[in-house]
C-alpha beads as a LAMMPS data file, in Angstrom:
LAMMPS data file: protein, C-alpha beads

98 atoms
97 bonds

1 atom types
1 bond types

-500.0 500.0 xlo xhi
-500.0 500.0 ylo yhi
-500.0 500.0 zlo zhi

Masses

1 110.0

Atoms # bond

1 1 1 -1.115 6.163 15.288
2 1 1 0.648 8.494 12.970
3 1 1 3.291 8.571 10.358
4 1 1 6.118 9.608 12.693
5 1 1 5.434 6.512 14.741
6 1 1 5.760 4.173 11.845
7 1 1 8.670 5.874 10.485
8 1 1 10.613 5.715 13.690
9 1 1 10.299 1.926 13.613
10 1 1 12.029 1.552 10.497
11 1 1 15.628 0.276 10.580
12 1 1 17.718 -0.588 7.639
13 1 1 14.867 -0.799 5.267
14 1 1 15.378 -1.588 1.531
15 1 1 14.811 1.166 -0.837
16 1 1 11.335 -0.324 -1.829
17 1 1 9.415 -3.167 -0.133
18 1 1 9.043 -4.769 -3.613
19 1 1 12.627 -4.976 -4.563
20 1 1 12.866 -8.624 -3.070
21 1 1 9.505 -9.741 -4.496
22 1 1 10.334 -10.597 -8.054
23 1 1 7.494 -10.046 -10.508
24 1 1 4.355 -8.371 -9.285
25 1 1 2.338 -11.175 -11.164
26 1 1 3.869 -13.847 -9.197
27 1 1 3.615 -12.257 -5.783
28 1 1 0.041 -10.763 -5.956
29 1 1 -1.420 -13.963 -4.336
30 1 1 -5.267 -14.316 -4.134
31 1 1 -5.076 -13.465 -0.379
32 1 1 -3.099 -10.386 -0.931
33 1 1 -5.480 -8.960 -3.513
34 1 1 -8.457 -9.498 -1.177
35 1 1 -6.765 -8.183 1.692
36 1 1 -5.546 -5.039 -0.237
37 1 1 -9.256 -4.409 -1.475
38 1 1 -10.442 -4.028 2.066
39 1 1 -7.273 -2.535 3.729
40 1 1 -7.726 0.723 5.387
41 1 1 -5.213 3.608 6.040
42 1 1 -4.826 3.570 9.875
43 1 1 -3.656 7.147 10.500
44 1 1 -3.435 10.685 9.089
45 1 1 -5.504 12.778 6.806
46 1 1 -6.886 9.627 5.037
47 1 1 -7.401 7.559 8.108
48 1 1 -10.161 4.931 7.481
49 1 1 -9.891 5.146 3.597
50 1 1 -9.193 2.118 1.618
51 1 1 -5.639 2.109 0.436
52 1 1 -6.594 1.441 -3.154
53 1 1 -8.829 4.658 -2.958
54 1 1 -5.958 6.766 -1.592
55 1 1 -5.024 9.778 -3.954
56 1 1 -2.165 8.893 -6.009
57 1 1 -0.012 11.875 -5.188
58 1 1 -0.271 10.617 -1.463
59 1 1 1.078 7.141 -2.501
60 1 1 3.847 8.528 -4.502
61 1 1 4.691 10.718 -1.642
62 1 1 4.854 7.743 0.624
63 1 1 7.011 5.950 -2.023
64 1 1 9.530 8.732 -2.085
65 1 1 9.798 9.177 1.638
66 1 1 9.771 5.504 2.242
67 1 1 6.943 3.013 3.198
68 1 1 6.510 2.204 6.816
69 1 1 7.721 -1.112 8.131
70 1 1 5.495 -4.273 8.215
71 1 1 2.156 -5.151 6.660
72 1 1 1.100 -1.576 6.193
73 1 1 4.302 -0.666 4.201
74 1 1 3.946 -3.925 2.044
75 1 1 0.320 -2.983 1.345
76 1 1 1.176 0.604 0.531
77 1 1 3.976 -0.768 -1.846
78 1 1 1.463 -3.002 -3.662
79 1 1 -0.846 -0.057 -3.828
80 1 1 1.895 2.024 -5.387
81 1 1 2.570 -0.523 -7.998
82 1 1 -1.072 -1.105 -8.928
83 1 1 -1.587 2.823 -9.201
84 1 1 1.551 3.268 -11.127
85 1 1 0.411 0.644 -13.685
86 1 1 -3.273 1.994 -13.798
87 1 1 -4.756 -1.241 -12.452
88 1 1 -7.170 0.377 -9.754
89 1 1 -10.256 -0.473 -11.696
90 1 1 -9.518 -4.199 -11.146
91 1 1 -10.463 -3.710 -7.426
92 1 1 -13.892 -2.348 -7.987
93 1 1 -15.783 -5.664 -7.708
94 1 1 -13.619 -6.749 -4.727
95 1 1 -14.143 -3.579 -2.576
96 1 1 -16.415 -3.863 0.457
97 1 1 -19.846 -2.293 0.280
98 1 1 -19.994 1.169 1.437

Bonds

1 1 1 2
2 1 2 3
3 1 3 4
4 1 4 5
5 1 5 6
6 1 6 7
7 1 7 8
8 1 8 9
9 1 9 10
10 1 10 11
11 1 11 12
12 1 12 13
13 1 13 14
14 1 14 15
15 1 15 16
16 1 16 17
17 1 17 18
18 1 18 19
19 1 19 20
20 1 20 21
21 1 21 22
22 1 22 23
23 1 23 24
24 1 24 25
25 1 25 26
26 1 26 27
27 1 27 28
28 1 28 29
29 1 29 30
30 1 30 31
31 1 31 32
32 1 32 33
33 1 33 34
34 1 34 35
35 1 35 36
36 1 36 37
37 1 37 38
38 1 38 39
39 1 39 40
40 1 40 41
41 1 41 42
42 1 42 43
43 1 43 44
44 1 44 45
45 1 45 46
46 1 46 47
47 1 47 48
48 1 48 49
49 1 49 50
50 1 50 51
51 1 51 52
52 1 52 53
53 1 53 54
54 1 54 55
55 1 55 56
56 1 56 57
57 1 57 58
58 1 58 59
59 1 59 60
60 1 60 61
61 1 61 62
62 1 62 63
63 1 63 64
64 1 64 65
65 1 65 66
66 1 66 67
67 1 67 68
68 1 68 69
69 1 69 70
70 1 70 71
71 1 71 72
72 1 72 73
73 1 73 74
74 1 74 75
75 1 75 76
76 1 76 77
77 1 77 78
78 1 78 79
79 1 79 80
80 1 80 81
81 1 81 82
82 1 82 83
83 1 83 84
84 1 84 85
85 1 85 86
86 1 86 87
87 1 87 88
88 1 88 89
89 1 89 90
90 1 90 91
91 1 91 92
92 1 92 93
93 1 93 94
94 1 94 95
95 1 95 96
96 1 96 97
97 1 97 98
């Protein structure tokens, strides 16, 4: 899979996947936090890397270009919000062992 594949599937996407979510605190359910802690990038230069460990400039680039549709886009949006607020360290105890 590649970035172009995901982007071609987008139709009428909102500016950000978080705009309809309300506050981040109320939406980051326990399951989402655990899922994000082990969610891996499925394509590109960083394929196989945990989303939470992606370089911040890469996540910011995705934010400026638009997140893919579906779960990957939602997880990248959450990753962006977490990185923008400097909360990555909260995921250290939740990450799967290397």
